C-alpha positions as CSV (number, residue, x, y, z in Angstrom):
1,M,27.9,16.5,-0.4
2,S,28.4,12.8,-0.3
3,P,25.5,10.4,-0.5
4,S,24.1,9.1,2.8
5,R,25.6,5.9,4.1
6,E,22.4,5.0,5.8
7,N,21.1,1.7,4.3
8,D,17.4,2.2,4.1
9,G,17.1,-0.6,1.5
10,L,15.8,1.6,-1.4
11,S,16.8,0.4,-4.9
12,Q,16.0,1.9,-8.3
13,A,13.0,-0.5,-8.5
14,D,11.6,0.8,-5.3
15,I,11.3,4.3,-6.6
16,G,9.7,3.4,-9.9
17,L,6.2,4.6,-10.8
18,G,4.9,1.1,-11.6
19,D,6.1,-2.2,-12.8
20,G,3.4,-3.1,-15.3
21,R,2.4,-6.3,-13.4
22,Q,-1.0,-5.0,-12.3
23,S,-4.1,-6.3,-14.1
24,A,-6.7,-3.9,-15.3
25,A,-9.0,-5.1,-12.5
26,A,-6.3,-4.4,-9.9
27,L,-5.6,-1.0,-11.3
28,A,-9.3,-0.1,-11.1
29,I,-9.5,-1.2,-7.5
30,Q,-6.3,0.8,-6.8
31,R,-7.8,3.9,-8.3
32,G,-11.0,3.6,-6.3
33,V,-9.1,3.1,-3.0
34,T,-6.8,6.0,-3.7
35,R,-9.8,8.2,-4.3
36,L,-11.3,7.1,-1.0
37,L,-8.1,7.7,0.9
38,A,-7.8,11.2,-0.5
39,Q,-11.3,12.0,0.7
40,Y,-10.1,11.1,4.2
41,N,-6.9,13.2,3.8
42,I,-4.8,10.0,3.8
43,A,-1.8,10.0,1.6
44,C,-0.8,6.8,-0.2
45,L,1.8,5.3,-2.4
46,P,1.5,2.3,-4.6
47,E,4.0,-0.6,-4.8
48,V,6.1,0.1,-1.7
49,V,8.8,-2.4,-1.0
50,L,8.9,-3.1,2.8
51,P,12.1,-3.8,4.8
52,N,11.3,-7.5,4.6
53,H,11.4,-7.2,0.7
54,R,7.6,-7.7,0.4
55,R,5.8,-5.2,-1.9
56,A,2.7,-3.6,-0.5
57,D,0.1,-2.8,-3.1
58,L,-0.8,0.5,-1.4
59,M,0.8,2.0,1.7
60,A,-1.0,4.9,3.3
61,L,-0.2,7.5,6.0
62,T,-2.9,9.2,7.9
63,D,-2.7,12.7,9.4
64,K,-2.3,11.1,12.8
65,G,0.8,9.1,11.7
66,E,-1.0,5.7,11.3
67,I,0.4,3.5,8.6
68,W,-2.1,1.4,6.6
69,I,-1.3,-1.3,4.1
70,I,-4.0,-2.2,1.5
71,E,-3.6,-5.5,-0.3
72,I,-5.5,-5.5,-3.6
73,K,-7.1,-8.7,-4.8
74,S,-8.4,-8.7,-8.3
75,G,-10.2,-12.0,-8.0
76,L,-10.4,-15.3,-6.2
77,A,-7.4,-16.9,-8.0
78,D,-5.3,-13.9,-7.0
79,F,-6.2,-14.4,-3.3
80,Q,-5.7,-18.2,-3.4
81,S,-2.3,-17.9,-5.0
82,D,-1.0,-15.4,-2.5
83,T,0.2,-16.5,1.0
84,K,2.5,-13.5,1.7
85,W,-0.1,-11.1,3.0
86,A,0.6,-12.0,6.6
87,D,4.2,-10.7,6.1
88,Y,2.7,-7.2,5.9
89,L,1.2,-7.1,9.3
90,P,4.3,-6.2,11.3
91,Y,4.6,-3.0,9.1
92,C,1.2,-1.4,9.6
93,D,-1.3,-0.1,12.2
94,R,-4.2,-1.3,9.9
95,F,-4.4,-3.9,7.2
96,Y,-7.1,-4.1,4.6
97,F,-7.9,-6.3,1.6
98,A,-9.4,-4.2,-1.2
99,V,-11.6,-6.2,-3.6
100,A,-14.4,-5.7,-6.1
101,A,-18.0,-5.9,-4.7
102,D,-18.5,-9.4,-6.2
103,F,-15.5,-10.9,-4.4
104,P,-16.4,-13.9,-2.1
105,T,-15.5,-12.1,1.1
106,D,-16.3,-15.1,3.3
107,I,-12.8,-16.6,2.5
108,L,-10.9,-13.6,3.8
109,P,-9.3,-13.8,7.2
110,E,-11.5,-12.4,10.0
111,K,-9.0,-10.1,11.6
112,T,-8.3,-8.0,8.5
113,G,-10.1,-5.0,7.2
114,L,-12.2,-5.0,4.0
115,I,-12.6,-2.3,1.4
116,F,-14.9,-2.7,-1.6
117,A,-13.7,-0.7,-4.6
118,D,-14.1,-0.1,-8.3
119,Q,-12.5,2.5,-10.6
120,Y,-14.8,5.3,-9.3
121,G,-14.5,5.0,-5.6
122,A,-14.4,2.7,-2.6
123,E,-16.0,2.0,0.8
124,I,-14.5,0.6,4.0
125,I,-16.7,-2.3,4.9
126,S,-14.9,-3.5,8.0
127,D,-12.1,-1.9,10.0
128,N,-9.3,-3.4,12.0
129,K,-6.3,-2.5,14.0
130,Q,-3.0,-4.3,14.4
131,E,-0.6,-4.0,17.3
132,K,0.7,-0.4,17.4
133,L,4.0,-0.1,15.6
134,A,7.1,0.5,17.6
135,A,8.4,4.1,17.3
136,A,11.6,3.1,15.5
137,R,9.8,1.0,12.9
138,R,7.2,3.8,12.4
139,N,10.0,6.3,11.9
140,L,11.8,4.0,9.4
141,L,8.6,3.5,7.4
142,M,7.6,7.1,7.4
143,R,11.1,8.1,6.1
144,R,10.9,5.4,3.5
145,M,7.6,6.6,2.2
146,A,8.8,10.2,2.1
147,R,11.9,9.2,0.2
148,I,10.1,7.0,-2.3
149,G,7.5,9.8,-2.8
150,G,10.2,12.4,-3.4
151,F,12.1,10.2,-5.9
152,R,8.9,9.4,-7.8
153,W,8.1,13.1,-8.0
154,S,11.6,13.8,-9.3
155,R,11.2,11.1,-12.0
156,L,7.8,12.5,-13.0
157,M,9.2,16.0,-13.3
158,D,12.1,14.6,-15.5
159,K,9.5,13.0,-17.8
160,T,7.7,16.3,-18.4
161,R,10.8,18.2,-19.5
């Protein structure tokens, strides 16, 4: 069987398990958010490269097919140096900033969701909804998540042998 000619934009870097750029604070927030999402039966993947080449910190898929993007901010300087978060909005049904409880939330944009998190868990403080994704974009993103998850699983299995 020959490889698919479909260009879904996945590269070897996209299927990696992590790139080592995350700070300890960001990893703690990621762990807490991941635990929260699992409690709600929401699957997620870290570090998902979107079709616009932006990398979402966490991309989640609900049982109803909603796609959430969670942007982790480990501190004020991290937020102030990042202007790309708006580029994620066309690729999700809901968008959240995930921060530690001591983050100055008054500087976050009003139309975004907010999650407080630490390494043990998280809580959704405010919710939001973006425009509903078009069916073709939703399909592309769901297939992308499935493929990335499958490739990451394969890499994990290779490491255990």
